[in-house]
Backbone as JSON, one array per atom type, in Angstrom:
{
  "sequence": "MMNIENKGKYSIITCNNLNDLNLLVSYLNTNFKEPPNLIINLLELNADDQIILSKLSPLYLNWQKRNKSFILVSKIRKKLQNSLITIASLEEAIDFFHIEELTRII",
  "N": [[118.69, 118.52, 99.49], [115.67, 116.91, 100.24], [112.65, 118.7, 100.43], [109.78, 119.36, 102.36], [106.69, 120.86, 102.33], [103.9, 121.5, 104.16], [100.67, 122.33, 103.32], [98.11, 122.41, 104.35], [95.52, 121.22, 102.85], [97.06, 119.93, 101.0], [100.42, 118.81, 100.2], [103.63, 120.06, 99.33], [106.35, 118.69, 97.83], [109.74, 118.96, 97.29], [112.25, 117.86, 95.17], [115.64, 117.81, 94.59], [117.73, 116.31, 93.6], [118.88, 113.01, 92.55], [119.19, 111.41, 94.82], [117.37, 112.62, 96.55], [115.01, 111.94, 95.2], [115.01, 109.14, 95.46], [114.82, 108.99, 98.25], [112.31, 110.18, 98.58], [110.64, 108.24, 97.33], [111.02, 106.04, 99.06], [110.06, 107.18, 101.44], [107.35, 107.73, 100.78], [106.44, 105.17, 100.3], [106.42, 104.01, 102.81], [105.28, 105.58, 104.86], [102.54, 106.28, 104.92], [99.3, 105.58, 105.77], [96.94, 106.74, 105.07], [97.21, 108.47, 102.33], [98.46, 111.78, 101.64], [97.33, 114.6, 99.63], [99.44, 115.36, 96.97], [101.9, 117.52, 95.6], [104.59, 117.3, 93.63], [107.6, 118.7, 93.21], [109.81, 118.71, 90.68], [111.44, 120.29, 89.2], [114.1, 121.15, 89.51], [115.46, 118.82, 89.46], [117.87, 116.84, 88.0], [117.68, 114.32, 86.16], [117.24, 111.28, 84.3], [114.29, 111.09, 82.41], [112.9, 108.65, 82.13], [113.78, 107.18, 84.35], [112.74, 108.68, 86.45], [109.97, 108.43, 85.93], [109.65, 105.63, 86.12], [110.1, 105.21, 88.82], [108.1, 106.75, 90.05], [105.6, 106.15, 88.91], [104.27, 103.74, 89.98], [103.59, 104.7, 92.53], [101.93, 106.83, 91.86], [99.73, 105.44, 90.8], [98.78, 104.18, 93.11], [98.01, 106.43, 94.65], [96.04, 107.41, 92.97], [94.1, 105.37, 93.07], [93.18, 105.8, 95.61], [91.9, 108.14, 95.38], [93.31, 110.59, 95.54], [95.34, 113.5, 95.02], [98.21, 113.52, 92.93], [100.57, 115.12, 91.71], [102.97, 116.03, 89.37], [105.52, 118.42, 89.05], [107.27, 119.29, 86.44], [109.53, 119.06, 83.62], [109.12, 116.9, 82.03], [108.77, 115.15, 79.04], [105.73, 115.1, 77.23], [104.99, 112.82, 75.71], [106.17, 110.7, 77.03], [104.92, 110.38, 79.44], [102.72, 108.66, 80.07], [100.1, 108.05, 82.15], [100.51, 109.81, 84.2], [100.12, 112.93, 85.89], [101.54, 115.76, 84.8], [102.85, 118.92, 85.16], [104.01, 122.12, 84.09], [104.7, 124.28, 85.78], [104.93, 125.37, 89.2], [102.91, 127.05, 90.19], [100.8, 126.59, 88.38], [100.38, 123.9, 88.96], [99.4, 124.01, 91.58], [97.01, 125.39, 91.12], [95.78, 123.43, 89.52], [95.5, 121.38, 91.4], [93.53, 122.54, 93.07], [91.38, 122.59, 91.32], [91.02, 119.82, 90.91], [90.3, 119.14, 93.52], [87.86, 120.5, 93.83], [86.4, 119.08, 91.92], [86.32, 116.54, 93.11], [84.67, 117.07, 95.27], [82.24, 117.65, 94.11]],
  "CA": [[117.89, 117.82, 100.47], [114.24, 116.93, 99.98], [111.94, 119.67, 101.25], [108.34, 119.1, 102.43], [105.88, 121.98, 102.84], [102.5, 121.15, 104.36], [99.83, 123.48, 103.0], [96.73, 122.13, 104.73], [94.88, 120.15, 102.07], [98.05, 119.29, 100.16], [101.82, 119.03, 100.54], [104.55, 120.24, 98.21], [107.64, 118.05, 98.09], [110.72, 119.36, 96.29], [113.41, 116.99, 95.04], [116.67, 118.5, 93.81], [118.7, 115.38, 93.04], [118.42, 111.62, 92.51], [119.09, 110.93, 96.2], [116.07, 113.11, 97.05], [113.96, 111.15, 94.57], [115.01, 107.83, 96.13], [114.3, 109.22, 99.6], [110.88, 110.41, 98.41], [109.98, 106.96, 97.05], [111.02, 105.28, 100.32], [109.18, 107.89, 102.37], [105.96, 107.55, 100.38], [106.1, 103.75, 100.4], [106.38, 103.51, 104.18], [104.78, 106.47, 105.89], [101.17, 106.76, 104.8], [98.12, 104.72, 105.68], [96.04, 107.6, 104.3], [98.15, 109.38, 101.67], [98.03, 113.17, 101.44], [97.4, 115.14, 98.27], [100.83, 115.75, 96.77], [102.5, 118.19, 94.45], [106.01, 116.95, 93.71], [108.35, 119.63, 92.38], [111.02, 118.09, 90.15], [112.02, 121.21, 88.22], [115.55, 121.25, 89.68], [116.02, 117.47, 89.41], [118.55, 116.51, 86.76], [117.71, 112.86, 86.05], [116.58, 110.76, 83.12], [112.83, 111.05, 82.53], [112.44, 107.27, 82.31], [114.06, 106.8, 85.74], [111.75, 109.37, 87.28], [108.66, 107.82, 85.7], [109.62, 104.26, 86.64], [110.03, 105.27, 90.28], [106.9, 107.42, 90.55], [104.36, 105.61, 88.35], [103.53, 102.89, 90.92], [103.03, 105.54, 93.59], [100.82, 107.57, 91.26], [98.58, 104.54, 90.72], [98.28, 104.01, 94.48], [97.31, 107.67, 95.02], [94.85, 107.5, 92.13], [93.12, 104.43, 93.62], [92.66, 106.37, 96.86], [91.26, 109.41, 95.01], [94.16, 111.67, 96.04], [96.14, 114.17, 93.98], [99.63, 113.19, 92.8], [100.87, 116.02, 90.59], [104.39, 116.31, 89.18], [105.92, 119.68, 88.42], [108.51, 118.92, 85.76], [109.62, 119.28, 82.18], [109.08, 115.59, 81.38], [108.08, 115.23, 77.75], [104.36, 114.58, 77.27], [104.84, 111.49, 75.12], [106.7, 109.7, 77.95], [104.24, 110.44, 80.73], [101.63, 107.71, 80.31], [98.92, 108.65, 82.77], [100.87, 110.75, 85.26], [99.8, 114.34, 85.68], [102.77, 116.55, 84.84], [102.56, 120.32, 84.87], [105.29, 122.8, 83.89], [105.05, 125.27, 86.81], [104.35, 125.13, 90.53], [101.65, 127.8, 90.3], [99.78, 125.85, 87.62], [100.1, 122.66, 89.69], [98.53, 124.37, 92.71], [95.69, 125.64, 90.52], [95.24, 122.15, 89.09], [95.06, 120.7, 92.61], [92.27, 123.12, 93.52], [90.35, 122.12, 90.39], [90.77, 118.42, 91.27], [89.61, 119.13, 94.82], [86.46, 120.87, 93.55], [85.79, 117.96, 91.2], [86.05, 115.47, 94.09], [83.56, 117.5, 96.13], [80.99, 117.62, 93.33]],
  "C": [[116.41, 117.98, 100.13], [113.55, 117.88, 100.95], [110.44, 119.36, 101.19], [107.67, 120.31, 103.05], [104.44, 121.51, 102.94], [101.65, 122.4, 104.2], [98.37, 123.26, 103.38], [96.17, 120.95, 103.97], [95.86, 119.42, 101.15], [99.45, 119.58, 100.69], [102.61, 119.2, 99.25], [105.88, 119.63, 98.63], [108.58, 118.43, 96.95], [111.91, 118.42, 96.33], [114.41, 117.67, 94.11], [117.7, 117.58, 93.18], [118.15, 113.96, 93.13], [118.31, 111.02, 93.91], [117.77, 111.37, 96.82], [114.93, 112.27, 96.48], [113.86, 109.77, 95.22], [114.46, 107.93, 97.54], [112.78, 109.42, 99.55], [110.13, 109.09, 98.21], [109.92, 106.12, 98.32], [110.04, 105.87, 101.31], [107.71, 107.63, 102.04], [105.52, 106.09, 100.47], [105.88, 103.28, 101.84], [105.6, 104.35, 105.17], [103.31, 106.85, 105.83], [100.15, 105.65, 104.74], [97.07, 105.44, 104.85], [96.9, 108.65, 103.62], [97.59, 110.79, 101.52], [97.98, 113.5, 99.95], [98.8, 115.7, 98.08], [101.05, 116.52, 95.48], [103.99, 117.96, 94.6], [106.77, 117.8, 92.7], [109.68, 118.99, 91.98], [111.76, 119.01, 89.18], [113.55, 121.3, 88.32], [116.25, 119.89, 89.59], [116.6, 117.19, 88.03], [118.71, 114.99, 86.7], [116.96, 112.46, 84.79], [115.07, 110.63, 83.36], [112.32, 109.64, 82.8], [112.68, 106.78, 83.74], [113.02, 107.41, 86.66], [110.4, 108.68, 87.16], [108.59, 106.4, 86.26], [109.52, 104.23, 88.16], [108.69, 105.81, 90.78], [105.58, 106.84, 90.03], [103.6, 104.69, 89.31], [102.9, 103.69, 92.06], [101.83, 106.32, 93.08], [99.57, 106.69, 91.22], [97.96, 104.3, 92.09], [97.49, 105.24, 94.93], [96.0, 107.78, 94.24], [93.74, 106.58, 92.66], [92.45, 104.99, 94.87], [92.02, 107.75, 96.65], [91.99, 110.62, 95.61], [94.97, 112.25, 94.89], [97.6, 113.74, 94.08], [100.09, 113.9, 91.54], [102.38, 116.26, 90.53], [104.57, 117.67, 88.53], [107.27, 119.38, 87.77], [108.42, 119.26, 84.28], [109.64, 117.95, 81.42], [108.24, 115.7, 80.11], [106.74, 114.49, 77.8], [104.26, 113.15, 76.76], [105.37, 110.37, 76.02], [105.83, 109.49, 79.18], [103.27, 109.32, 81.05], [100.47, 108.44, 80.95], [99.25, 109.66, 83.87], [100.49, 112.18, 84.89], [101.09, 115.13, 85.87], [102.47, 117.95, 84.35], [103.88, 121.1, 84.92], [105.66, 123.82, 84.96], [104.33, 124.95, 88.12], [103.01, 125.83, 90.68], [100.51, 127.09, 89.58], [99.4, 124.55, 88.34], [99.18, 122.91, 90.88], [97.12, 124.65, 92.21], [95.02, 124.33, 90.11], [94.75, 121.35, 90.3], [93.7, 121.22, 93.05], [91.11, 122.7, 92.6], [90.0, 120.66, 90.69], [89.96, 118.33, 92.56], [88.14, 119.49, 94.63], [85.72, 119.74, 92.84], [85.45, 116.82, 92.15], [84.85, 115.81, 94.96], [82.23, 117.36, 95.4], [80.54, 116.24, 93.11]]
}
C-alpha cells in the first residue's frame, strides 16, 4: 500500500508495487492545485524502469514548471532517466531536497 509521510516542507511517498505507482499517478494528477515538494521512494518497487519513467516524467515536468521538488529514490539506470532527478538512497534524497530549497531561497 502506498504510504505518505508529510514532513512539513516536503512529503515522502513510498510505492511498493505497480498498483501503488498507478495510485500515485492518479493521486498526483487530481489532488493538487499547488503541488507539494515530493520525494518518491521506489526502492522496493519491482517494475520496468521504462514503465516507471513513462508514468512519472509528465508529473516531473509539471512540478518543475511550478518550481517544486520531485525527487525519485530508485535504482533506475542513469542513461534512462532523461531529466528526472533520481537518487539512490532516501537520506541522500532528503539532503538533495534541502539543497534545492536553499537554492530556491537564494
